[in-house]
C-alpha positions, 0 to 999 in steps of 0.5 A, a space after each residue: 175613352 180610359 178613365 183617367 182618375 187616380 185610386 189611392 188608398 191609405 196602407 199601415 204606413 203610405 197613403 197610396 196612389 196610382 195615376 191611371 194615366 201614367 200606368 201602362 199595365 206592366 203588373 209589375 206591381 202585382 207581382 211584387 205586391 199582390 195582396 195589394 194591387 191588381 189589375 182592374 178590366 182595363 188593366 190598370 193598376 188599382 189598390 185593393 188591400 192598402 193593408 194587404 202587403 208588408 209596407 217593405 213589399 208596397 215600396 217596393 212595388 212602387 220602384 218596379 213600375 216603368 211609369 212611376 204611376 204608383 206614389 206613396 205619400 207617408 201619413 202626413 201627406 208628404 211624397 215619398 217616392 217617386 
């Protein structure tokens, strides 16, 4: 059974959450922000370094996800994407 737990981290600007139940392993996030995201052994996106890429690239990575599995929050906890 696949792990459906969410992963999250704080970036310089965003709190990043990956909904593993929605992630299909398309790796678009890895292509856009390779220092922030990688695929784990189950081909699910995880956050490896919340400060690995520029905030703009992290937002682009979230927007590139075909299933909207990457959720971004501002520092006050308000969801800003999707």
